[in-house]
ROPALUM-991951 format. One line per field, with one value per residue (C-alpha): x, y, z. Coordinates in Angstrom, 3 decimals, padded with zeros to 6 digits. Layout:
c1 <- [X|...]
c2 <- [Y|...]
c3 <- [Z|...]
// end
This chain:
c1 <- [118.399|120.052|117.151|117.595|119.974|121.497|119.873|122.856|122.458|123.806|123.872|122.237|119.829|117.811|115.053|116.614|114.975|111.301|111.791|114.259|114.383|114.960|116.692|115.317|117.179|118.631|118.381|120.058|118.990|122.616|125.874|126.113|122.690|120.558|118.316|115.541|113.799|115.091|112.382|112.975|110.505|110.519|109.344|107.718|108.218|105.535|102.517|103.890|102.971|105.497|105.892|106.021|105.780|104.623|106.231|102.495|099.054|095.659|092.770|089.901|086.267|084.525|085.547|087.398|085.718|087.584|086.674|082.853|084.295|086.484|085.270|083.082|083.555|086.349|083.600|081.335|083.342|084.634|081.595|080.475|080.310|080.702|080.583|077.422|076.608|075.203|076.927|076.259|076.711|080.364|081.283|082.040|084.011|086.077|086.443|088.219|089.632|091.653|092.086|093.604|095.950|097.029|097.145|097.202|094.688|093.208|091.743|088.130|088.812|088.479|090.345|088.628|092.271|094.817|097.905|100.845|103.479|102.669|101.873|098.527|097.879|098.258|095.723|093.194|093.540|092.478|089.635|087.779|088.806|086.838|083.661|079.403|077.303|078.908|076.709|078.720|082.293|080.592|082.946|085.460|088.576|086.488|084.883|087.781|086.794|088.778|087.898|085.210|083.832|081.408|080.893|080.244|080.977|084.315|084.678|083.445|086.082|089.054|088.270|087.638|090.918|093.128|091.507|091.405|089.137|091.827|094.730|098.516|099.363|102.818|101.723|102.101|103.910|106.822|106.811|106.999|109.514|111.759|111.739|111.844|115.000|116.349|115.681|118.486|118.265|114.364|115.778|117.658|114.975|112.919|115.604|115.927|112.384|112.109|115.863|113.448|110.238|109.395|105.899|104.290|101.209|100.096|101.629|100.510|101.216|101.304|098.535|095.194|094.059|095.389|096.506|095.923|095.886|098.862|101.767|105.072|103.449|101.071|103.695|106.247|103.550|103.179|106.236|107.349|104.408|105.081|108.470|110.245|107.170|107.328|103.377|103.135|106.247|105.840|104.875|102.720|100.496|100.203|098.090|095.119|094.128|094.879|092.910|089.979|090.062|090.134|086.445|084.966|085.281|083.371|084.721|087.834|087.061|085.613|084.220|086.518|083.816|086.771|085.862|084.610|088.683|089.368|088.752|090.222|091.981|091.471|094.575|095.301|094.766|097.733|099.544|099.676|100.090|103.067|104.629|103.780|106.362|108.519|108.947|109.740|107.296|109.692|110.139|106.921|105.424|108.144|106.918|103.296|102.638|098.758|098.781|098.464|099.797|098.021|100.488|099.470|095.712|097.075|094.108|093.889|096.535|094.316|094.575|094.057|093.628|095.931|095.932|096.413|098.051|096.834|095.249|096.937|094.792|094.862|098.576|099.363|099.255|101.892|104.269|104.083|104.653|108.133|109.167|109.125|111.334|113.989|114.514|114.322|117.069|115.688|115.478|117.427|116.140|114.980|117.552|116.578]
c2 <- [052.929|050.944|050.960|055.441|056.313|060.235|060.174|061.394|063.313|060.591|057.546|054.337|053.569|050.093|051.855|053.416|050.749|052.554|055.584|059.011|061.901|065.394|067.441|071.286|072.574|072.903|075.896|077.555|080.998|082.011|079.551|077.184|076.724|073.802|074.194|076.134|074.159|070.941|069.371|065.298|064.496|061.591|060.157|056.719|055.845|052.849|055.422|058.555|059.830|062.312|062.447|065.210|066.479|070.591|071.486|071.565|071.202|071.139|072.683|070.483|072.327|070.024|068.413|065.098|062.133|061.036|064.102|062.727|059.307|060.782|063.764|066.304|068.766|071.074|071.696|072.678|074.717|076.613|076.847|079.609|083.301|084.426|083.184|082.899|081.580|077.960|075.507|076.028|074.723|072.290|072.913|077.000|075.545|073.452|076.559|078.461|076.118|076.120|079.260|079.296|076.727|078.071|082.596|082.189|085.343|086.335|089.151|088.233|087.135|090.234|089.727|091.886|092.516|091.244|090.686|093.765|092.516|093.372|092.001|094.521|093.375|089.731|090.187|092.094|089.250|086.886|088.734|089.114|085.356|084.204|085.648|084.992|084.106|081.157|077.892|075.363|074.847|070.282|071.411|071.655|074.748|074.733|078.700|079.786|082.055|085.081|086.156|086.690|086.449|088.724|088.725|085.759|086.763|087.375|083.690|082.372|085.153|084.063|080.454|080.373|082.031|079.977|076.621|077.224|074.275|072.159|073.519|072.890|075.011|076.152|077.155|080.599|080.596|078.511|081.186|084.613|083.112|080.945|080.277|083.167|083.796|081.200|081.810|079.656|076.720|076.440|077.190|073.879|072.045|072.874|072.142|068.646|068.017|068.588|065.748|062.747|062.964|064.297|061.787|062.923|062.376|062.827|064.676|062.932|065.646|064.791|067.450|068.209|067.006|063.511|062.426|065.239|064.806|067.287|067.119|068.430|072.260|073.211|071.724|074.387|077.101|077.044|076.242|078.971|081.723|081.149|080.727|083.083|084.962|084.545|083.786|084.011|084.415|085.975|082.786|081.629|084.869|083.894|080.593|082.336|083.794|080.323|078.666|080.917|080.478|076.029|076.997|078.913|075.936|072.852|070.245|071.115|070.447|067.953|069.198|067.407|067.632|066.931|070.536|074.290|075.137|072.898|072.818|069.769|070.093|067.413|065.487|066.514|069.686|069.849|068.506|070.035|073.196|072.294|070.991|074.127|076.099|073.360|072.990|069.696|069.236|069.448|072.979|073.360|072.606|074.465|077.972|077.604|075.974|075.978|073.236|069.844|066.482|063.609|061.266|058.838|058.034|058.371|061.682|064.855|067.717|070.173|073.600|075.149|078.558|078.426|079.534|083.726|084.634|084.742|088.414|090.615|091.342|087.927|087.252|090.976|089.007|086.841|089.334|091.239|087.879|087.876|091.464|090.326|087.450|090.051|091.866|089.111|087.783|084.630|084.980|086.863|090.123|089.397|090.734|094.017]
c3 <- [099.525|096.945|094.091|093.765|091.827|090.564|086.769|085.242|081.103|078.989|080.703|079.391|081.904|082.340|080.869|077.781|075.471|076.847|078.134|077.020|079.251|078.947|082.096|082.173|085.178|087.510|088.092|091.330|092.779|094.237|093.615|096.669|097.749|096.915|093.014|092.995|090.413|088.265|086.025|084.242|082.142|080.552|076.882|076.109|072.967|072.567|073.133|072.010|075.122|077.472|081.164|083.356|086.996|087.463|083.948|081.625|083.342|081.278|083.092|082.204|082.243|084.250|088.130|087.606|088.003|090.684|093.491|093.180|094.132|096.629|098.417|097.314|100.519|098.865|096.026|098.084|100.210|097.407|095.540|098.942|096.919|100.933|104.025|104.619|101.390|101.074|099.173|095.531|092.487|092.901|089.184|090.815|093.533|090.883|088.590|092.100|092.932|089.788|090.184|094.203|092.976|089.610|090.681|094.244|093.903|090.620|089.975|091.504|094.896|097.145|100.746|103.283|104.711|103.525|105.670|104.882|106.644|110.430|113.584|113.470|109.493|110.756|113.429|111.310|108.439|111.715|112.723|109.790|108.688|110.746|109.696|111.422|110.162|109.058|109.369|106.572|108.636|107.995|104.157|106.346|107.134|109.758|110.319|108.584|105.214|104.744|101.062|098.714|094.881|094.841|090.483|089.596|086.283|086.655|087.560|084.705|082.573|084.484|084.515|080.439|080.279|082.665|081.141|077.755|077.446|078.669|076.126|077.698|079.930|081.865|085.924|085.947|089.075|086.541|084.190|086.548|088.331|087.417|083.229|082.130|083.956|081.287|078.013|077.090|079.112|077.515|074.153|074.882|075.979|073.231|070.866|072.818|072.407|068.896|068.428|070.927|070.437|067.487|067.183|070.532|070.956|074.675|077.540|080.942|083.507|087.510|088.474|087.017|083.681|081.637|079.577|077.122|073.726|071.956|069.705|069.793|068.069|071.398|073.264|072.047|071.776|074.929|076.687|074.582|075.446|079.119|079.130|076.510|075.607|072.116|071.486|068.169|065.302|061.600|059.950|062.284|061.795|057.847|058.884|059.684|056.412|054.593|057.410|056.853|053.153|053.621|055.904|053.468|050.711|052.311|049.850|051.043|054.483|057.062|061.049|063.943|066.944|069.649|070.550|069.456|069.202|066.286|062.219|060.428|057.052|054.664|054.282|050.472|050.819|053.807|051.433|048.720|050.580|052.379|049.450|046.861|049.837|049.971|053.544|055.293|058.367|060.671|059.863|058.380|062.672|064.216|062.523|062.012|065.754|064.937|062.319|064.805|062.533|063.654|062.872|065.504|064.738|060.776|061.075|058.847|060.327|062.639|062.756|066.420|067.604|070.065|073.625|074.136|076.524|080.700|081.589|083.374|086.133|087.289|087.155|089.170|092.566|090.927|089.586|093.166|094.264|091.922|092.892|096.729|095.905|094.074|096.505|098.905|096.943|096.678|092.903|090.342|088.950|085.307|082.813|080.816]
// end
């Protein structure tokens, strides 16, 4: 329609006074094919908020309230460990929904008869996908229940690693099949973020939790770890002993009770430290991304324990999916 126009880089759209935008992609699987991925993020200057669609998510430890206001059947359906189980704790249902959504098939999940690409494999899968007894089809999907979760502790471990108390995450499917093949584009995207929205305070994704309190250091850390494999760099390893030193001195620390992953450092202490190292704030944030500068609310900086890498056992299915896409010619192989 007349209201829809292409968003072109270096243009001056009508909303330029309120928003800046950054493009990641488009990425093409092969020449003359439709783009396989493109993301455009918008930075709202007044609220210091980054709006994105799929690039970042934050998985909350509790189900969103809107689910309870809308329809809880999905939580009840997925709360079961086996088809014959009664619906259990809805928190368990939320954990399994998240594992399904972001891993497709995580390590705690078991399938009685997995499809193998053959007609017989399909028949066997369908035969075991409607087990009996299954008297809880009022939770949706009829009698279908093709999997089980035999180890509840493994479910908790997998979910906790995925959620990491809501810290920012690049969805694994993007990291393993798209972004890890575009390191130069990812680096350019990070540089563009640094130039346009250095004072960011919030990320507002389309999926899962929002808004998410985060500064550019946290965004860069999540993005670099997922797409470029840069979980840590040399200088970032130096901040842990510094943080431990400050934590041992109660006169220099005040507690920030947002969650158990944060310890607050007094402004004067951090100012003296950065001054003594002669590092501008921008470089300090770049090379020590575990430091959060709370510029929006005037609060002191925060040392963060960043999320670690996702468990290999939970990524195994997606890695196999990646290999299948390469073999089918849908995506290019990873460059060595």
